[in-house]
C-alpha positions in Angstrom: 128.8 35.2 -71.6 129.2 33.9 -68.1 125.5 33.4 -67.6 125.3 31.6 -71.0 128.3 29.3 -70.1 127.0 28.5 -66.7 123.4 27.9 -67.8 124.3 25.7 -70.8 127.3 24.0 -69.3 130.1 25.3 -71.6 133.8 25.7 -71.0 135.4 29.2 -71.1 138.7 30.8 -71.3 139.5 34.1 -69.5 142.2 36.6 -69.0 142.3 37.9 -65.4 143.7 41.2 -64.1 145.6 42.2 -61.0 146.7 45.4 -59.4 150.4 45.8 -59.4 153.1 48.5 -58.9 154.6 50.1 -62.1 158.1 51.6 -62.6 156.8 54.9 -61.2 155.7 53.2 -58.0 152.0 53.8 -58.9 149.4 51.1 -58.6 147.9 50.1 -61.9 145.7 47.3 -63.3 147.3 44.7 -65.7 146.5 41.3 -67.1 147.9 38.6 -64.9 148.0 35.7 -67.3 149.6 35.8 -70.7 147.9 32.6 -71.7 144.1 32.4 -70.9 142.8 30.4 -68.0 140.8 27.4 -69.2 137.9 27.0 -66.9 134.8 25.0 -66.0 132.3 27.7 -64.8 129.6 26.5 -62.3 128.1 29.6 -60.5 128.1 33.3 -59.9 127.8 34.5 -56.3 127.8 37.7 -54.4 130.2 37.9 -51.3 131.7 40.8 -49.4 130.5 43.4 -51.9 131.8 41.7 -55.1 130.5 39.2 -57.7 132.6 36.0 -58.0 132.8 33.3 -60.5 133.0 29.8 -59.0 134.9 27.5 -61.3 137.6 24.9 -61.6 140.6 24.8 -63.9 140.1 22.2 -66.6 141.5 18.9 -65.5 141.4 19.8 -61.8 138.7 19.4 -59.1 139.7 22.0 -56.6 137.3 25.0 -56.9 138.7 28.5 -57.4 137.1 32.0 -57.3 137.5 34.9 -59.7 136.3 38.4 -59.0 134.1 39.2 -62.0 135.1 42.9 -62.1 138.7 41.7 -62.6 138.0 39.5 -65.6 139.4 41.2 -68.6 137.8 39.1 -71.3 135.9 35.9 -71.6 135.3 33.5 -74.6 133.7 30.2 -75.0 136.0 27.4 -76.0 135.1 25.8 -79.3 134.7 22.1 -79.6 137.5 20.2 -81.3 135.0 18.3 -83.4 133.0 21.3 -84.5 134.2 24.9 -83.9 130.6 26.1 -84.1 129.7 24.2 -81.0 131.1 25.3 -77.6 133.1 22.6 -75.6 131.1 21.3 -72.7 132.5 21.9 -69.2 133.5 19.0 -66.9 131.0 17.6 -64.4 130.6 19.3 -61.1 133.3 18.0 -58.7 132.4 16.1 -55.6 133.4 18.9 -53.3 130.7 21.2 -54.9 127.9 18.7 -55.4 126.3 19.3 -51.9 125.8 23.0 -52.9 123.6 22.2 -56.0 120.0 21.3 -55.9 117.8 19.9 -58.6 114.4 21.7 -59.1 111.2 20.0 -60.1 111.8 21.0 -63.8 115.3 19.5 -63.8 117.3 22.7 -63.4 120.4 22.7 -61.2 120.4 25.6 -58.7 123.5 26.7 -56.8 122.8 27.2 -53.1 125.1 30.3 -52.6 124.1 30.9 -48.9 124.8 27.3 -48.0 128.2 27.5 -49.7 129.3 30.8 -48.1 128.2 29.5 -44.7 130.7 26.7 -45.0 133.4 28.9 -46.7 132.8 32.4 -45.3 136.0 33.7 -46.9 135.5 31.6 -50.0 138.8 29.7 -49.5 138.8 26.1 -50.7 141.7 24.0 -49.3 142.9 20.5 -50.1 142.6 19.7 -46.4 138.8 20.3 -46.3 138.4 19.9 -42.6 135.0 21.1 -41.3 134.2 21.8 -37.6 131.5 23.2 -35.3 132.3 26.1 -33.1 130.9 28.5 -30.6 131.5 32.3 -30.8 130.6 35.0 -28.3 129.3 38.2 -29.6 127.1 41.1 -28.4 123.6 42.0 -29.7 125.1 44.7 -31.9 127.6 42.3 -33.5 125.3 39.4 -33.9 124.4 40.7 -37.4 128.0 40.1 -38.5 127.6 36.4 -37.9 124.2 36.2 -39.5 125.4 38.1 -42.6 128.3 35.7 -42.9 126.9 32.3 -41.9 123.2 32.8 -42.5 120.4 32.6 -40.0 120.5 28.9 -39.2 122.5 29.6 -36.1 121.8 28.6 -32.4 121.9 31.7 -30.2 122.1 31.3 -26.5 123.2 33.4 -23.5 127.0 33.4 -23.1 128.3 31.1 -20.4 131.0 33.7 -19.5 130.4 36.2 -16.8 131.0 39.8 -17.7 131.5 41.8 -14.5 132.4 45.0 -16.3 129.4 47.2 -17.3 130.0 47.5 -21.1 127.4 49.7 -22.7 125.9 49.5 -26.2 125.5 52.5 -28.5 122.3 53.4 -26.7 123.9 53.5 -23.3 122.3 50.2 -22.2 124.2 47.3 -20.7 125.6 44.9 -23.4 124.0 41.5 -23.8 126.5 38.7 -24.6 125.5 35.7 -26.7 127.1 32.4 -27.5 126.4 31.5 -31.2 126.8 27.9 -32.3 128.0 27.5 -35.9 128.0 24.0 -37.5 129.9 22.5 -40.4 132.3 25.4 -41.3 135.6 24.9 -43.0 138.4 25.3 -40.5 140.9 27.6 -42.3 138.0 29.8 -43.3 136.6 30.2 -39.8 140.1 30.7 -38.4 140.8 33.6 -40.7 137.4 35.0 -40.2 137.8 35.0 -36.4 141.2 36.7 -36.7 139.8 39.4 -38.9 136.8 40.0 -36.6 138.7 39.7 -33.3 137.7 43.2 -32.2 134.0 42.3 -32.1 133.8 38.5 -31.4 135.4 36.0 -29.1 135.9 32.3 -29.8 134.7 30.0 -27.0 135.0 26.5 -28.5 136.7 24.4 -29.7 140.0 24.8 -27.8 142.1 24.2 -31.0 140.4 27.1 -32.7 140.9 29.3 -29.6 144.6 28.6 -29.6 145.1 29.1 -33.3 143.3 32.5 -33.2 145.6 33.5 -30.3 148.6 32.5 -32.3 147.4 34.5 -35.3 146.8 37.6 -33.2 150.2 37.3 -31.5 151.9 37.0 -34.9 150.1 40.2 -36.0 151.2 41.9 -32.8 154.8 40.8 -33.3 155.0 42.7 -36.6 154.5 46.0 -34.6 157.5 45.2 -32.3 160.1 45.2 -35.1 
């Protein structure tokens, strides 16, 4: 149903499930929305071990993501003029147009790697500020950045001097690199850097460095209660 709707440009309605706590304090899966979500589906993509549906709510431009394994049911929305014909979805919103490419035979292809490189945590925000940044990592953690942002990265020797003799898993001295990442959405890269703080260090820009520090200090404060 999802492939059919995406390929042919149909609107859909879904019920979505969430995990919640029941009266016995056990975690269980239940339908989140009593009334179905009315959606414009645009693409399916794989991220972080899960398939996601990329869509917008009907009448809205801000993209949203739904884990496919949590979709309880899906139906095409019938046209008001003829119930035998599915209702067409709305046009691709401006924020998503850079991630679609027309092929020679006229098909529209979603560029999932380009999309997740800008939105690594797949968070879309109204304040869609994008930045370039530099992140320090070791040879062994470079793959984390490549897996997340793709291989169109600039990798240089780190400008920082490491006097301590850190060793890699093979017992050899660690190599440190500065990886330049361009055009990434700010809130996404901020949360990514906080999550990956044990294996990477933000070098630039200063604003991102300070915001990562604030996020880590806020996390630390929760342990001092």
